[in-house]
C-alpha positions in Angstrom: 118.1 26.2 106.3 117.4 29.8 105.3 117.1 32.1 108.1 115.7 35.5 108.4 117.6 38.4 110.3 116.0 37.6 114.1 116.6 34.3 113.3 120.3 34.6 112.4 120.9 36.6 115.3 119.4 34.0 117.6 121.8 31.3 116.1 124.6 33.7 116.7 123.7 33.9 120.3 123.1 30.4 120.9 126.8 29.8 119.4 128.1 32.2 121.9 127.0 30.0 124.4 128.5 26.8 122.8 124.8 25.5 121.6 124.4 24.3 118.1 120.7 25.0 116.6 119.9 21.5 114.9 116.2 22.4 113.8 113.2 23.8 114.9 111.4 26.9 113.5 112.3 30.3 115.0 109.7 32.8 115.8 110.1 34.5 119.2 112.7 34.3 121.8 110.2 31.6 123.3 110.4 29.1 120.3 111.4 25.6 121.4 114.1 24.7 119.4 116.1 21.3 119.1 119.5 22.2 120.4 123.3 20.6 120.9 125.9 21.6 123.3 129.8 20.9 123.0 129.2 17.9 125.3 126.7 16.4 122.7 123.8 16.9 124.7 120.7 17.0 122.7 117.8 18.8 124.4 114.6 21.1 123.5 114.8 24.6 124.8 114.3 28.4 123.8 116.9 31.2 123.3 115.2 32.4 126.3 116.1 29.4 128.4 119.3 29.1 127.2 120.0 32.8 128.2 118.5 31.8 131.8 120.9 28.8 132.1 123.9 30.4 130.2 124.1 27.3 128.2 123.0 23.8 128.0 120.2 22.6 130.5 121.6 19.0 131.1 124.9 20.5 131.8 123.4 22.7 134.3 121.5 19.9 136.2 124.4 17.9 136.1 126.6 20.6 137.6 124.1 21.4 140.4 124.3 17.8 141.2 127.9 17.8 141.5 128.0 21.0 143.7 125.1 19.3 145.8 127.3 15.9 146.1 130.1 18.2 147.1 128.1 20.0 150.1 127.2 16.6 151.8 130.3 14.3 150.5 131.8 14.6 154.1 128.9 13.1 155.6 130.3 9.5 154.4 132.9 10.0 156.9 130.3 10.2 159.6 130.6 7.7 162.6 128.7 4.3 162.8 125.3 5.0 163.7 124.7 3.8 167.1 121.7 6.0 168.1 118.8 8.3 167.0 119.9 10.9 164.5 118.1 14.3 164.2 118.7 16.5 161.4 117.8 20.2 162.2 117.2 22.8 159.6 117.4 26.5 159.5 115.7 26.8 156.2 116.1 29.9 153.8 115.8 30.9 150.3 119.6 31.2 149.7 121.7 29.7 152.8 120.2 27.1 155.0 122.2 26.2 158.0 121.7 22.3 159.0 122.9 20.4 162.0 123.0 16.5 162.9 122.8 15.4 166.7 123.1 11.6 167.5 121.3 11.0 171.0 121.7 14.6 171.7 125.2 15.1 171.0 126.3 17.3 167.9 128.1 15.2 165.2 127.9 17.5 162.2 126.8 21.1 161.1 127.0 22.9 157.8 125.9 25.4 155.2 123.8 24.5 152.2 124.4 27.9 150.0 122.2 28.1 147.1 122.8 30.2 144.0 120.8 33.5 144.5 121.1 34.1 140.7 118.8 31.3 139.6 114.8 31.0 140.0 113.4 30.9 143.4 111.5 27.5 142.5 115.0 26.0 141.1 116.7 27.3 144.6 113.9 25.2 146.5 114.1 22.2 144.3 117.8 22.2 144.7 117.6 22.6 148.6 114.9 19.7 148.8 117.2 17.4 146.8 120.1 18.1 149.1 118.3 17.7 152.2 116.6 14.4 150.8 120.5 13.3 150.1 121.6 14.3 153.8 118.9 12.2 155.5 119.6 9.3 153.4 123.3 9.3 154.2 123.4 10.1 157.8 120.4 7.9 158.2 118.3 10.7 159.8 115.4 9.3 162.4 113.7 12.7 163.1 113.8 16.5 161.5 113.0 19.6 163.1 112.4 22.6 161.1 112.1 26.1 161.8 108.5 27.7 161.5 107.6 30.5 159.2 107.4 34.1 160.9 106.6 37.5 159.2 109.8 39.6 159.0 108.3 42.7 157.0 108.5 41.2 153.6 105.3 39.7 152.3 107.1 38.0 149.4 109.7 36.5 151.6 107.1 34.9 153.8 105.1 33.4 151.0 108.5 31.9 149.6 109.2 30.5 153.1 105.8 29.2 153.7 106.1 27.5 150.2 109.5 26.1 151.3 108.3 25.0 154.7 105.7 23.1 153.1 107.8 21.3 150.5 110.5 20.2 153.3 107.3 18.9 155.5 106.1 16.8 152.5 109.9 15.3 151.9 110.3 14.5 155.6 107.2 12.7 155.5 107.7 10.5 152.4 111.3 10.1 153.3 111.1 8.9 157.0 107.3 8.4 157.4 107.3 10.5 160.2 105.8 14.4 160.3 109.1 16.9 160.9 108.8 19.0 164.4 108.1 22.5 163.3 109.7 25.2 165.9 108.9 28.8 166.0 112.0 31.1 166.4 110.6 32.5 169.4 110.6 28.9 171.1 114.2 27.9 170.4 115.4 31.0 171.2 113.6 30.9 174.8 115.1 27.4 175.2 118.6 28.6 174.2 118.0 32.0 176.3 118.9 33.7 173.1 118.1 37.6 173.7 118.5 40.9 171.7 116.2 43.5 170.8 117.4 43.5 167.3 117.5 40.6 164.8 121.3 41.1 164.2 122.0 40.8 167.9 120.1 37.8 168.4 122.0 36.2 165.6 125.5 37.2 167.0 123.9 35.8 170.5 122.9 32.8 168.8 126.5 32.2 167.7 127.9 32.8 170.9 125.5 30.1 172.4 127.1 27.6 170.2 130.6 28.6 170.9 130.1 28.2 174.7 128.0 24.9 174.4 129.7 23.2 171.9 133.1 24.9 171.4 132.5 25.7 167.6 132.9 28.9 165.7 130.1 28.9 163.0 127.9 30.8 160.6 124.7 32.6 162.0 122.8 30.1 159.6 124.4 26.8 160.9 124.1 28.5 164.6 120.3 28.6 164.1 120.3 25.1 163.1 122.3 24.0 165.7 120.2 26.0 168.4 116.9 24.5 166.7 118.2 21.0 167.1 119.2 21.8 170.6 116.0 22.6 171.3 114.2 19.5 169.6 116.8 17.1 171.7 116.0 19.4 174.9 112.2 18.7 174.9 112.4 15.1 173.3 114.5 14.3 176.6 112.0 16.1 178.9 109.0 14.3 177.0 110.7 10.9 177.6 110.3 11.2 181.3 107.7 9.7 183.3 104.7 11.9 184.4 106.0 15.1 182.4 103.8 17.9 182.2 105.5 19.2 179.0 104.1 19.2 175.8 103.3 16.0 173.8 105.3 17.2 171.0 108.7 16.2 170.3 111.2 15.1 167.5 111.5 11.6 168.6 
C-alpha cells in the first residue's frame, strides 16, 4: 500500500514496538489498524493504543495474567481447609495488602503490587481479577474490606470509592454474601493503633502485627492483618449468647 509521510512514520513507530501493520487506513493516531506482533497475535489497535501498552495488547494481557498467577501461586500450598476462612483486604490503587484467617488464626498474608504506570481502570481490573483468584484458591467464606475515608485528595477519594464498589460487587457475586466494610478508625480502635500522624499509625500497625503474630510485614499488609483481626474479633463477640455488640459481623 502507498503510504504518506505521516503513515510511514506510524508504520516505523509500530515496527519499533515489534508490531507489523497488516492493513487498515491510517489518518490519525486514533485510527484503528489491523496489526500483528512477533508472537503472531493479530489484533485491532491504534498507534496511540500501542504507545500506551508498549507493544501487543494480547501479549500485555497474557503477561498480566502470569504476574497475577505468580502473586498467588503459593496459596496452593495452604493447609487443607478445616474451618471458616476470612479474607481481609487493605485495598489501594497501587499496593493492596491481604490476609487470610482460618477460624481466627492467620494462615497467609501478602501484597498485591500493581503497575502505577498503567491506567487506573486497568489497575482496578487487575486487582479485581487477583482477588477473585485468591477467593477461589483459598476457598474464602467471608471478606472484610476497608471503608473509604477522605485524606485531603478528592481524586483519590473518588478512585477508592469506585474500587470499593467494584470489590463489594465481586464478593457478592463470588461468595453470595456481602463483605464486611470496616472504617479505618474502627479497626484501629480494636487493635489499639494510636498516633497523631498517618505515618505513625502505619508504624504502630506494623508493631501490633509483630507483637500479635510475630511477623515483619509492610505497612499495607499490616493494615490488612489488622482489618482481619478486627473482623474475627467482632464475629466471635457476636457469636456469644445475649451479646450486646453490633449484629454486623464477618460470619
